[in-house]
C-alpha positions in Angstrom: -74.7 -21.6 -135.2 -78.1 -20.5 -134.0 -77.6 -22.1 -130.6 -74.2 -20.3 -130.3 -75.7 -17.0 -131.3 -78.6 -17.5 -128.9 -76.2 -18.4 -126.1 -74.1 -15.3 -126.9 -77.1 -13.1 -126.8 -78.1 -14.6 -123.4 -74.7 -13.9 -122.0 -74.7 -10.3 -123.3 -78.2 -9.8 -121.7 -76.9 -11.2 -118.4 -73.8 -8.9 -118.5 -76.1 -5.9 -119.2 -78.4 -6.8 -116.3 -75.4 -7.3 -114.0 -74.0 -3.8 -115.0 -77.4 -2.2 -114.4 -77.8 -3.9 -111.0 -74.2 -3.0 -110.0 -74.8 0.6 -110.8 -78.1 0.6 -109.0 -76.6 -1.2 -106.1 -73.7 1.2 -105.7 -76.2 4.1 -106.0 -78.4 2.6 -103.3 -75.4 1.9 -101.1 -74.2 5.5 -101.4 -77.7 6.8 -100.5 -77.9 4.4 -97.5 -74.9 5.6 -95.6 -75.5 4.1 -92.2 -76.8 6.3 -89.4 -74.1 6.5 -86.7 -75.8 5.8 -83.4 -74.8 7.6 -80.2 -73.2 10.6 -82.1 -74.8 14.0 -82.4 -77.9 15.7 -81.1 -79.7 19.0 -80.9 -77.8 22.1 -79.7 -77.9 25.9 -79.9 -74.9 28.3 -80.2 -74.3 31.9 -81.1 -74.0 32.4 -84.9 -71.4 34.4 -86.9 -74.4 35.7 -88.8 -75.9 37.2 -85.7 -78.2 35.8 -83.0 -78.4 32.2 -82.0 -79.0 29.1 -84.2 -79.9 25.5 -83.5 -79.0 22.4 -85.4 -82.7 21.9 -86.1 -82.7 25.2 -88.0 -80.9 23.4 -90.8 -83.5 20.6 -91.1 -84.0 19.6 -94.7 -80.3 20.4 -95.4 -77.2 18.3 -95.5 -74.9 19.7 -92.9 -71.1 19.5 -92.9 -69.7 20.5 -89.5 -66.1 21.0 -88.3 -64.7 21.8 -84.9 -61.7 24.2 -85.0 -60.5 27.7 -84.3 -59.3 30.7 -86.2 -55.8 30.7 -84.7 -55.2 27.2 -86.1 -52.2 27.3 -88.4 -52.8 24.3 -90.6 -55.6 21.8 -90.4 -58.5 24.3 -90.0 -57.7 26.6 -93.0 -56.8 23.5 -95.1 -60.0 21.8 -94.2 -62.2 24.9 -94.9 -60.5 25.4 -98.2 -61.1 21.7 -99.1 -64.8 22.0 -98.2 -65.0 25.2 -100.3 -63.6 23.4 -103.3 -66.2 20.6 -102.9 -69.1 23.2 -102.6 -67.9 24.8 -105.8 -68.5 21.5 -107.6 -72.2 21.5 -106.6 -75.0 23.1 -108.7 -76.6 26.3 -107.3 -79.6 24.3 -106.3 -77.5 21.6 -104.6 -75.5 24.3 -102.8 -78.7 25.9 -101.4 -79.4 22.6 -99.7 -76.0 22.2 -98.0 -74.9 24.1 -94.9 -71.3 24.2 -93.6 -70.9 24.9 -89.9 -67.6 25.8 -88.2 -67.8 25.3 -84.4 -65.0 27.3 -82.7 -63.4 25.6 -79.7 -61.7 28.8 -78.8 -64.3 30.8 -76.9 -61.5 32.9 -75.3 -60.5 34.4 -78.6 -63.1 33.8 -81.4 -66.2 36.0 -81.5 -69.1 35.8 -83.9 -67.9 38.8 -85.8 -64.3 37.5 -86.0 -65.6 34.1 -87.2 -67.7 35.6 -89.9 -64.7 37.5 -91.3 -62.5 34.4 -91.1 -65.0 32.1 -92.9 -65.8 34.7 -95.6 -62.3 34.0 -97.0 -63.5 30.5 -97.8 -67.2 30.9 -98.6 -69.7 33.6 -97.4 -72.3 31.0 -96.8 -70.3 29.2 -94.1 -71.6 29.8 -90.6 -69.4 30.0 -87.5 -70.7 29.0 -84.1 -69.2 30.0 -80.8 -70.4 30.5 -77.2 -69.5 30.0 -73.6 -67.0 27.3 -72.9 -69.6 25.1 -71.2 -71.8 25.1 -74.3 -69.0 24.4 -76.6 -67.9 21.5 -74.4 -71.5 20.2 -74.4 -71.6 20.2 -78.2 -68.1 18.6 -78.5 -69.2 15.9 -76.2 -72.4 15.2 -78.2 -70.3 14.6 -81.3 -67.3 13.0 -79.6 -65.1 15.8 -81.0 -62.1 15.7 -78.8 -60.0 18.8 -78.3 -57.5 20.0 -75.7 -55.7 23.3 -74.9 -52.0 22.7 -75.4 -50.9 25.3 -72.8 -52.3 27.8 -70.5 -49.9 30.5 -71.8 -50.9 32.4 -74.9 -48.5 32.4 -77.8 -48.1 34.8 -80.7 -50.4 34.1 -83.7 -48.2 35.8 -86.3 -47.2 32.3 -87.7 -50.8 31.8 -89.0 -51.2 31.1 -92.7 -54.4 33.2 -92.8 -54.3 36.7 -91.4 -57.2 39.1 -91.1 -56.9 42.7 -91.9 -57.8 43.9 -88.4 -55.2 41.7 -86.7 -51.9 42.8 -85.4 -48.9 40.5 -85.2 -48.6 41.0 -81.4 -52.0 39.5 -80.8 -51.9 36.2 -78.9 -54.1 33.2 -78.6 -54.1 29.7 -77.3 -53.1 26.6 -79.3 -55.3 23.6 -79.4 -55.1 20.0 -80.5 -58.4 18.9 -81.9 -60.3 16.4 -84.0 -59.9 16.7 -87.8 -63.3 15.1 -88.7 -65.8 16.8 -90.9 -69.2 15.5 -89.6 -71.7 14.7 -92.3 -75.3 15.0 -91.3 -78.4 14.2 -93.4 -81.6 16.2 -93.8 -82.8 14.8 -90.4 -79.7 16.0 -88.6 -78.4 12.4 -88.2 -74.6 11.8 -88.4 -74.0 9.6 -91.4 -70.2 9.6 -91.6 -67.0 11.7 -91.7 -64.9 13.5 -94.3 -61.3 14.6 -93.8 -59.1 17.2 -95.6 -57.6 14.2 -97.5 -61.0 12.8 -98.7 -61.3 13.1 -102.5 -63.4 16.0 -103.5 -65.4 13.9 -106.0 -66.2 11.3 -103.3 -67.4 14.1 -101.0 -69.5 15.6 -103.7 -71.2 12.3 -104.6 -71.9 11.4 -101.0 -73.4 14.8 -100.2 -75.6 14.6 -103.3 -76.7 11.1 -102.3 -78.1 12.6 -99.0 -80.0 15.5 -100.6 
């Protein structure tokens, strides 16, 4: 009887140790998201908050960066809303250490002021970045963020899901096809992975926290 009890206690201890190690291992694995080599790099663009900002200005913060444009009818507003939901799941202290950047690929239409108004619908802390076409192309190339203008003729933007107060229905803009990736960067500005609009919010939250 004593041998059986001792054996049972040993087995329980082993199970407990396994659970502890499993939890620790998953935590470490989450914290050690691999650094993606050959993607990313330093850049500077005009900010929706005024002036010019560089990626290095957000050192010591986790950065979530998305390439899109305000005339986008679907994936851009959907993605920004998704990120906003995740940000709302963070504590105030955690939020202060995360920065969301929206890089506009439409330098023909988007301005810093326009971007600021657009992003305010999702979260006032989000920062929009836009500049001359050459600079946008440079940043997109750094991050392997593909995009292409679908046509050289402008089309009406009245179909948009999100309309701003100062817009008129007859305003026109270009349509683009672009990457849907949300680039996740650690506190050293290194790309550590990607989120998408379909990524579970809780998974996003946990991975962001692991990088803080």
